[in-house]
BALOBA-1460 file (C-alpha; in Angstrom, 3 decimals):
// residues 281
<rec num="1" residu="m" x="-11.719" y="-7.968" z="-4.206"/>
<rec num="2" residu="s" x="-13.080" y="-11.483" z="-4.038"/>
<rec num="3" residu="e" x="-14.308" y="-10.846" z="-0.116"/>
<rec num="4" residu="t" x="-17.843" y="-10.072" z="0.397"/>
<rec num="5" residu="i" x="-18.183" y="-6.927" z="2.870"/>
<rec num="6" residu="s" x="-21.361" y="-6.447" z="4.844"/>
<rec num="7" residu="v" x="-23.034" y="-3.260" z="4.330"/>
<rec num="8" residu="s" x="-25.710" y="-3.773" z="7.061"/>
<rec num="9" residu="s" x="-26.226" y="-0.492" z="9.074"/>
<rec num="10" residu="k" x="-26.664" y="-2.440" z="12.112"/>
<rec num="11" residu="i" x="-23.214" y="-3.551" z="12.457"/>
<rec num="12" residu="p" x="-21.595" y="-0.288" z="13.663"/>
<rec num="13" residu="h" x="-24.320" y="-0.105" z="16.354"/>
<rec num="14" residu="k" x="-23.236" y="-3.110" z="17.954"/>
<rec num="15" residu="y" x="-19.814" y="-1.691" z="18.738"/>
<rec num="16" residu="l" x="-20.099" y="1.913" z="19.081"/>
<rec num="17" residu="r" x="-20.881" y="3.784" z="22.423"/>
<rec num="18" residu="r" x="-23.540" y="5.817" z="20.949"/>
<rec num="19" residu="e" x="-23.835" y="7.897" z="24.116"/>
<rec num="20" residu="i" x="-20.579" y="9.721" z="23.095"/>
<rec num="21" residu="k" x="-20.426" y="11.955" z="20.289"/>
<rec num="22" residu="t" x="-17.185" y="12.008" z="18.069"/>
<rec num="23" residu="i" x="-14.918" y="14.961" z="17.717"/>
<rec num="24" residu="f" x="-13.958" y="14.502" z="14.297"/>
<rec num="25" residu="c" x="-14.379" y="17.214" z="11.831"/>
<rec num="26" residu="p" x="-16.603" y="16.794" z="8.681"/>
<rec num="27" residu="g" x="-14.729" y="14.837" z="6.090"/>
<rec num="28" residu="c" x="-12.161" y="13.305" z="8.271"/>
<rec num="29" residu="g" x="-10.720" y="9.897" z="7.496"/>
<rec num="30" residu="d" x="-10.677" y="8.816" z="11.134"/>
<rec num="31" residu="g" x="-14.544" y="8.129" z="11.217"/>
<rec num="32" residu="m" x="-14.009" y="5.799" z="8.076"/>
<rec num="33" residu="v" x="-11.103" y="3.946" z="9.559"/>
<rec num="34" residu="l" x="-13.522" y="3.641" z="12.775"/>
<rec num="35" residu="e" x="-16.156" y="2.149" z="10.512"/>
<rec num="36" residu="h" x="-13.659" y="-0.130" z="8.729"/>
<rec num="37" residu="f" x="-12.237" y="-1.464" z="11.811"/>
<rec num="38" residu="i" x="-15.821" y="-2.372" z="13.298"/>
<rec num="39" residu="r" x="-16.810" y="-4.313" z="10.010"/>
<rec num="40" residu="a" x="-13.442" y="-6.160" z="10.186"/>
<rec num="41" residu="l" x="-13.878" y="-7.152" z="13.764"/>
<rec num="42" residu="d" x="-17.515" y="-8.148" z="13.139"/>
<rec num="43" residu="d" x="-16.644" y="-10.225" z="10.151"/>
<rec num="44" residu="l" x="-13.994" y="-12.114" z="12.262"/>
<rec num="45" residu="a" x="-16.392" y="-12.221" z="15.474"/>
<rec num="46" residu="t" x="-19.325" y="-13.826" z="13.187"/>
<rec num="47" residu="a" x="-16.770" y="-16.369" z="11.871"/>
<rec num="48" residu="g" x="-15.572" y="-17.224" z="15.257"/>
<rec num="49" residu="a" x="-11.947" y="-16.189" z="14.788"/>
<rec num="50" residu="v" x="-12.231" y="-13.456" z="17.329"/>
<rec num="51" residu="d" x="-13.945" y="-12.969" z="20.776"/>
<rec num="52" residu="p" x="-14.571" y="-9.209" z="20.871"/>
<rec num="53" residu="k" x="-14.579" y="-9.647" z="24.929"/>
<rec num="54" residu="k" x="-10.943" y="-10.555" z="24.496"/>
<rec num="55" residu="v" x="-9.969" y="-7.544" z="22.360"/>
<rec num="56" residu="v" x="-8.388" y="-4.289" z="24.205"/>
<rec num="57" residu="v" x="-8.085" y="-1.020" z="22.115"/>
<rec num="58" residu="v" x="-5.544" y="1.631" z="23.224"/>
<rec num="59" residu="g" x="-5.270" y="5.016" z="22.115"/>
<rec num="60" residu="g" x="-2.966" y="7.919" z="22.552"/>
<rec num="61" residu="i" x="-3.301" y="11.738" z="22.088"/>
<rec num="62" residu="g" x="-4.448" y="13.171" z="18.834"/>
<rec num="63" residu="c" x="-7.532" y="12.852" z="16.737"/>
<rec num="64" residu="s" x="-7.052" y="9.317" z="15.748"/>
<rec num="65" residu="g" x="-6.072" y="8.439" z="19.403"/>
<rec num="66" residu="w" x="-9.701" y="9.067" z="20.311"/>
<rec num="67" residu="i" x="-10.951" y="6.236" z="18.091"/>
<rec num="68" residu="p" x="-10.936" y="3.488" z="21.137"/>
<rec num="69" residu="t" x="-13.144" y="5.867" z="23.202"/>
<rec num="70" residu="y" x="-15.947" y="5.196" z="20.820"/>
<rec num="71" residu="l" x="-15.820" y="1.450" z="20.776"/>
<rec num="72" residu="r" x="-18.010" y="-0.694" z="22.960"/>
<rec num="73" residu="l" x="-14.795" y="-2.790" z="23.976"/>
<rec num="74" residu="d" x="-12.300" y="-2.339" z="26.752"/>
<rec num="75" residu="a" x="-10.322" y="0.689" z="25.716"/>
<rec num="76" residu="l" x="-7.558" y="2.790" z="27.175"/>
<rec num="77" residu="h" x="-7.011" y="6.502" z="26.593"/>
<rec num="78" residu="t" x="-3.242" y="7.135" z="27.304"/>
<rec num="79" residu="l" x="-0.427" y="9.501" z="27.374"/>
<rec num="80" residu="h" x="0.887" y="11.043" z="24.121"/>
<rec num="81" residu="g" x="3.184" y="8.769" z="22.619"/>
<rec num="82" residu="r" x="2.778" y="6.230" z="25.348"/>
<rec num="83" residu="a" x="0.076" y="3.940" z="23.649"/>
<rec num="84" residu="i" x="2.374" y="1.285" z="22.422"/>
<rec num="85" residu="a" x="4.258" y="1.099" z="26.054"/>
<rec num="86" residu="v" x="0.723" y="0.668" z="27.598"/>
<rec num="87" residu="a" x="-0.165" y="-2.063" z="25.292"/>
<rec num="88" residu="t" x="2.904" y="-4.011" z="25.648"/>
<rec num="89" residu="g" x="2.066" y="-4.040" z="29.549"/>
<rec num="90" residu="i" x="-1.518" y="-5.310" z="28.882"/>
<rec num="91" residu="k" x="-0.251" y="-7.963" z="26.443"/>
<rec num="92" residu="l" x="2.704" y="-8.963" z="28.989"/>
<rec num="93" residu="a" x="0.151" y="-9.297" z="31.828"/>
<rec num="94" residu="n" x="-2.604" y="-11.188" z="29.781"/>
<rec num="95" residu="p" x="-1.294" y="-12.869" z="26.628"/>
<rec num="96" residu="d" x="-4.760" y="-14.192" z="25.733"/>
<rec num="97" residu="l" x="-5.892" y="-10.748" z="24.974"/>
<rec num="98" residu="n" x="-6.027" y="-9.288" z="21.329"/>
<rec num="99" residu="v" x="-4.608" y="-5.824" z="21.956"/>
<rec num="100" residu="i" x="-4.571" y="-3.029" z="19.254"/>
<rec num="101" residu="v" x="-3.504" y="0.524" z="19.268"/>
<rec num="102" residu="f" x="-4.871" y="3.456" z="17.384"/>
<rec num="103" residu="g" x="-2.550" y="6.498" z="16.812"/>
<rec num="104" residu="g" x="-1.431" y="9.006" z="14.439"/>
<rec num="105" residu="d" x="2.051" y="9.714" z="12.704"/>
<rec num="106" residu="g" x="3.107" y="12.184" z="15.706"/>
<rec num="107" residu="d" x="2.046" y="9.838" z="18.366"/>
<rec num="108" residu="n" x="3.817" y="6.780" z="16.730"/>
<rec num="109" residu="l" x="6.792" y="8.091" z="15.096"/>
<rec num="110" residu="s" x="7.593" y="11.378" z="16.855"/>
<rec num="111" residu="i" x="6.940" y="11.253" z="20.747"/>
<rec num="112" residu="g" x="6.272" y="7.345" z="20.484"/>
<rec num="113" residu="g" x="8.987" y="6.626" z="18.137"/>
<rec num="114" residu="n" x="11.196" y="4.734" z="20.746"/>
<rec num="115" residu="h" x="8.341" y="2.462" z="21.880"/>
<rec num="116" residu="f" x="7.316" y="1.841" z="18.175"/>
<rec num="117" residu="i" x="10.906" y="0.560" z="17.247"/>
<rec num="118" residu="h" x="11.434" y="-1.567" z="20.370"/>
<rec num="119" residu="a" x="7.831" y="-3.134" z="20.255"/>
<rec num="120" residu="a" x="8.738" y="-4.234" z="16.853"/>
<rec num="121" residu="r" x="12.227" y="-5.282" z="17.366"/>
<rec num="122" residu="r" x="10.663" y="-7.553" z="20.469"/>
<rec num="123" residu="n" x="7.778" y="-8.671" z="18.046"/>
<rec num="124" residu="i" x="5.455" y="-8.461" z="20.711"/>
<rec num="125" residu="d" x="1.990" y="-9.337" z="19.636"/>
<rec num="126" residu="v" x="0.502" y="-6.061" z="19.486"/>
<rec num="127" residu="k" x="-1.307" y="-4.495" z="16.525"/>
<rec num="128" residu="v" x="-0.730" y="-0.839" z="15.626"/>
<rec num="129" residu="v" x="-3.022" y="0.968" z="13.074"/>
<rec num="130" residu="m" x="-1.463" y="4.348" z="12.274"/>
<rec num="131" residu="i" x="-3.463" y="7.071" z="10.750"/>
<rec num="132" residu="n" x="-1.292" y="9.257" z="9.010"/>
<rec num="133" residu="n" x="-2.438" y="12.576" z="7.840"/>
<rec num="134" residu="s" x="0.991" y="13.762" z="7.409"/>
<rec num="135" residu="l" x="1.072" y="16.594" z="10.274"/>
<rec num="136" residu="y" x="-0.536" y="17.450" z="13.819"/>
<rec num="137" residu="g" x="-4.072" y="17.539" z="12.908"/>
<rec num="138" residu="m" x="-5.656" y="18.395" z="16.524"/>
<rec num="139" residu="t" x="-3.098" y="20.812" z="17.728"/>
<rec num="140" residu="g" x="-3.251" y="23.265" z="14.557"/>
<rec num="141" residu="g" x="-1.560" y="21.809" z="11.619"/>
<rec num="142" residu="q" x="2.260" y="21.661" z="12.866"/>
<rec num="143" residu="v" x="4.983" y="19.440" z="10.995"/>
<rec num="144" residu="s" x="5.311" y="15.881" z="12.102"/>
<rec num="145" residu="p" x="7.575" y="13.126" z="11.125"/>
<rec num="146" residu="t" x="5.787" y="12.087" z="7.985"/>
<rec num="147" residu="t" x="5.321" y="15.777" z="6.381"/>
<rec num="148" residu="p" x="6.459" y="15.871" z="2.854"/>
<rec num="149" residu="l" x="9.550" y="17.957" z="1.982"/>
<rec num="150" residu="n" x="8.876" y="21.557" z="1.423"/>
<rec num="151" residu="t" x="5.417" y="21.427" z="2.798"/>
<rec num="152" residu="i" x="4.362" y="24.858" z="4.438"/>
<rec num="153" residu="t" x="2.766" y="24.257" z="7.875"/>
<rec num="154" residu="h" x="2.299" y="26.307" z="11.116"/>
<rec num="155" residu="t" x="5.748" y="25.526" z="12.468"/>
<rec num="156" residu="t" x="7.431" y="25.413" z="8.948"/>
<rec num="157" residu="p" x="6.143" y="28.729" z="7.166"/>
<rec num="158" residu="y" x="9.033" y="28.545" z="4.542"/>
<rec num="159" residu="g" x="8.528" y="24.808" z="3.907"/>
<rec num="160" residu="n" x="9.525" y="21.525" z="5.505"/>
<rec num="161" residu="m" x="13.256" y="20.888" z="5.158"/>
<rec num="162" residu="e" x="13.467" y="17.395" z="7.077"/>
<rec num="163" residu="s" x="13.143" y="14.339" z="5.049"/>
<rec num="164" residu="p" x="9.836" y="12.401" z="6.175"/>
<rec num="165" residu="f" x="9.834" y="8.743" z="7.708"/>
<rec num="166" residu="d" x="8.600" y="5.863" z="5.562"/>
<rec num="167" residu="g" x="6.557" y="4.115" z="8.542"/>
<rec num="168" residu="c" x="6.451" y="0.740" z="6.614"/>
<rec num="169" residu="k" x="10.445" y="0.743" z="6.034"/>
<rec num="170" residu="l" x="10.922" y="1.817" z="9.667"/>
<rec num="171" residu="a" x="8.636" y="-1.187" z="11.017"/>
<rec num="172" residu="e" x="10.341" y="-3.662" z="8.640"/>
<rec num="173" residu="a" x="13.897" y="-2.669" z="9.544"/>
<rec num="174" residu="a" x="12.819" y="-2.805" z="13.409"/>
<rec num="175" residu="g" x="11.456" y="-6.243" z="13.027"/>
<rec num="176" residu="a" x="7.700" y="-6.114" z="12.535"/>
<rec num="177" residu="t" x="6.123" y="-9.223" z="11.307"/>
<rec num="178" residu="f" x="3.126" y="-7.816" z="9.479"/>
<rec num="179" residu="i" x="3.112" y="-4.543" z="7.683"/>
<rec num="180" residu="a" x="0.870" y="-2.953" z="5.300"/>
<rec num="181" residu="r" x="-0.271" y="0.531" z="3.920"/>
<rec num="182" residu="w" x="-3.546" y="1.661" z="2.404"/>
<rec num="183" residu="t" x="-5.150" y="5.144" z="1.813"/>
<rec num="184" residu="t" x="-8.776" y="5.857" z="2.830"/>
<rec num="185" residu="a" x="-9.598" y="5.591" z="-0.903"/>
<rec num="186" residu="h" x="-9.073" y="1.832" z="-0.452"/>
<rec num="187" residu="p" x="-11.709" y="0.780" z="1.907"/>
<rec num="188" residu="y" x="-12.323" y="-2.825" z="0.693"/>
<rec num="189" residu="q" x="-8.518" y="-3.379" z="1.060"/>
<rec num="190" residu="i" x="-8.312" y="-1.881" z="4.405"/>
<rec num="191" residu="i" x="-10.868" y="-4.113" z="5.839"/>
<rec num="192" residu="s" x="-9.296" y="-7.165" z="4.342"/>
<rec num="193" residu="t" x="-5.988" y="-6.154" z="5.838"/>
<rec num="194" residu="l" x="-7.214" y="-5.091" z="9.200"/>
<rec num="195" residu="k" x="-8.839" y="-8.884" z="9.481"/>
<rec num="196" residu="k" x="-5.260" y="-10.322" z="8.620"/>
<rec num="197" residu="m" x="-3.756" y="-7.862" z="11.123"/>
<rec num="198" residu="i" x="-6.192" y="-8.728" z="13.919"/>
<rec num="199" residu="i" x="-5.436" y="-12.526" z="13.687"/>
<rec num="200" residu="h" x="-1.696" y="-12.336" z="12.951"/>
<rec num="201" residu="k" x="0.494" y="-13.308" z="15.954"/>
<rec num="202" residu="g" x="3.341" y="-10.780" z="16.224"/>
<rec num="203" residu="f" x="4.115" y="-7.106" z="16.010"/>
<rec num="204" residu="s" x="1.721" y="-5.520" z="13.181"/>
<rec num="205" residu="y" x="1.706" y="-2.316" z="11.547"/>
<rec num="206" residu="v" x="-0.906" y="-1.159" z="9.436"/>
<rec num="207" residu="e" x="-0.597" y="2.487" z="8.081"/>
<rec num="208" residu="i" x="-3.660" y="4.240" z="6.483"/>
<rec num="209" residu="i" x="-2.952" y="7.452" z="4.796"/>
<rec num="210" residu="s" x="-6.078" y="9.818" z="5.463"/>
<rec num="211" residu="q" x="-7.274" y="13.103" z="4.801"/>
<rec num="212" residu="c" x="-7.617" y="15.933" z="7.130"/>
<rec num="213" residu="p" x="-9.525" y="18.559" z="5.034"/>
<rec num="214" residu="i" x="-8.453" y="21.267" z="7.401"/>
<rec num="215" residu="y" x="-4.780" y="21.077" z="7.402"/>
<rec num="216" residu="f" x="-3.622" y="18.199" z="5.462"/>
<rec num="217" residu="g" x="-5.903" y="19.385" z="2.430"/>
<rec num="218" residu="r" x="-4.721" y="22.765" z="2.635"/>
<rec num="219" residu="y" x="-1.101" y="22.593" z="3.435"/>
<rec num="220" residu="v" x="-0.126" y="19.356" z="1.716"/>
<rec num="221" residu="v" x="-2.134" y="18.845" z="-1.327"/>
<rec num="222" residu="g" x="-3.979" y="22.396" z="-1.739"/>
<rec num="223" residu="m" x="-7.628" y="20.666" z="-1.452"/>
<rec num="224" residu="e" x="-10.141" y="21.387" z="1.189"/>
<rec num="225" residu="n" x="-12.671" y="19.094" z="-0.329"/>
<rec num="226" residu="p" x="-12.758" y="15.483" z="1.191"/>
<rec num="227" residu="s" x="-13.849" y="13.852" z="-2.214"/>
<rec num="228" residu="e" x="-11.099" y="15.713" z="-4.168"/>
<rec num="229" residu="i" x="-8.263" y="14.331" z="-1.741"/>
<rec num="230" residu="l" x="-9.955" y="10.778" z="-1.830"/>
<rec num="231" residu="n" x="-9.722" y="10.962" z="-5.624"/>
<rec num="232" residu="y" x="-6.402" y="12.556" z="-5.346"/>
<rec num="233" residu="f" x="-5.306" y="9.452" z="-3.144"/>
<rec num="234" residu="a" x="-6.739" y="6.991" z="-5.589"/>
<rec num="235" residu="k" x="-5.135" y="8.542" z="-8.443"/>
<rec num="236" residu="n" x="-1.555" y="8.644" z="-7.040"/>
<rec num="237" residu="s" x="-1.485" y="5.226" z="-5.452"/>
<rec num="238" residu="i" x="1.017" y="2.548" z="-6.758"/>
<rec num="239" residu="s" x="0.989" y="-0.980" z="-5.657"/>
<rec num="240" residu="v" x="4.055" y="-2.258" z="-3.838"/>
<rec num="241" residu="q" x="4.602" y="-4.949" z="-6.539"/>
<rec num="242" residu="e" x="4.541" y="-2.089" z="-9.195"/>
<rec num="243" residu="a" x="6.710" y="0.133" z="-7.053"/>
<rec num="244" residu="r" x="9.398" y="-2.672" z="-6.505"/>
<rec num="245" residu="t" x="9.362" y="-2.976" z="-10.527"/>
<rec num="246" residu="k" x="9.661" y="0.727" z="-11.108"/>
<rec num="247" residu="g" x="11.943" y="1.841" z="-8.492"/>
<rec num="248" residu="d" x="11.034" y="5.700" z="-8.763"/>
<rec num="249" residu="v" x="8.112" y="6.402" z="-6.813"/>
<rec num="250" residu="q" x="8.400" y="9.920" z="-5.896"/>
<rec num="251" residu="g" x="5.122" y="11.491" z="-5.419"/>
<rec num="252" residu="k" x="3.209" y="8.311" z="-5.088"/>
<rec num="253" residu="f" x="1.721" y="6.324" z="-2.229"/>
<rec num="254" residu="v" x="2.962" y="2.864" z="-2.162"/>
<rec num="255" residu="v" x="0.080" y="0.581" z="-0.927"/>
<rec num="256" residu="g" x="-0.372" y="-3.035" z="-0.492"/>
<rec num="257" residu="e" x="0.736" y="-5.637" z="2.049"/>
<rec num="258" residu="f" x="4.404" y="-5.445" z="2.485"/>
<rec num="259" residu="q" x="5.219" y="-8.316" z="4.684"/>
<rec num="260" residu="d" x="3.554" y="-11.263" z="6.517"/>
<rec num="261" residu="i" x="5.864" y="-13.549" z="8.492"/>
<rec num="262" residu="q" x="5.762" y="-15.596" z="11.509"/>
<rec num="263" residu="k" x="8.693" y="-15.703" z="14.412"/>
<rec num="264" residu="p" x="8.474" y="-16.011" z="18.220"/>
<rec num="265" residu="t" x="6.622" y="-13.401" z="20.113"/>
<rec num="266" residu="f" x="8.097" y="-11.548" z="22.854"/>
<rec num="267" residu="e" x="5.234" y="-12.383" z="25.438"/>
<rec num="268" residu="s" x="5.514" y="-16.116" z="24.626"/>
<rec num="269" residu="l" x="9.240" y="-16.280" z="25.193"/>
<rec num="270" residu="v" x="8.722" y="-14.354" z="28.485"/>
<rec num="271" residu="h" x="6.052" y="-16.514" z="29.801"/>
<rec num="272" residu="k" x="7.779" y="-19.585" z="28.685"/>
<rec num="273" residu="e" x="10.986" y="-18.359" z="30.780"/>
<rec num="274" residu="i" x="8.730" y="-17.845" z="33.807"/>
<rec num="275" residu="q" x="7.295" y="-21.395" z="33.654"/>
<rec num="276" residu="e" x="11.013" y="-22.665" z="33.437"/>
<rec num="277" residu="v" x="12.250" y="-20.560" z="36.228"/>
<rec num="278" residu="a" x="9.136" y="-21.612" z="38.254"/>
<rec num="279" residu="s" x="9.497" y="-25.251" z="37.603"/>
<rec num="280" residu="k" x="12.979" y="-25.096" z="39.010"/>
<rec num="281" residu="g" x="11.558" y="-23.790" z="42.383"/>
């Protein structure tokens, strides 16, 4: 990568609520995503591109849904699957705010799937960071909408028979204007993409394939060592450009930035209509 990323240990402390202890298990990828987001935000704030005082972070229920509570920013911890709905209300009420949602694959694509597709359809300027560990990590390793076929979980003891969602394809079909995917083995790329996401105008979806050594490691890849899982991610990742050429990407993680386009945002259209109606008395 051509960008220089600061390694100062002081940066996280500017944005973390240090009086709160995290619940993340040792080796969990959620802490890595939290740190990458902080560095992306600090780079933008230092450059004057973003005012942290106008950033609102929203989380649902699940391990990754706790990320906003550790940030020294305006934050809301919402109901399971309702983070995008709450974020939509915040953005409509105050379009000047930069609203960012953190959640997992279950929170966004299962109970929150309806809110996900309609927020993308409307192209509301809300950013969604989905940490995908391919199952429900906090509640015991149950099957989720992104669990690979034939995977054994607590709720699929004979193997998962449901085809998993591809979150990026779903976001594209629904109308999202910024779409990307990386794994936790791609820290530099994650930070670069998060910076683009934060300043993008329109519904943004960034998926981060993450290790859950306790459940994903045991059930999905048969590894409990976080370093081994990161190596597995790196070895089995393929760029979106290469994937489009090859066609067959079974068993691979397709990574990169899939889409970055502009079109009118939902909140801009709503407030334009409000002004037009108000001007008519």
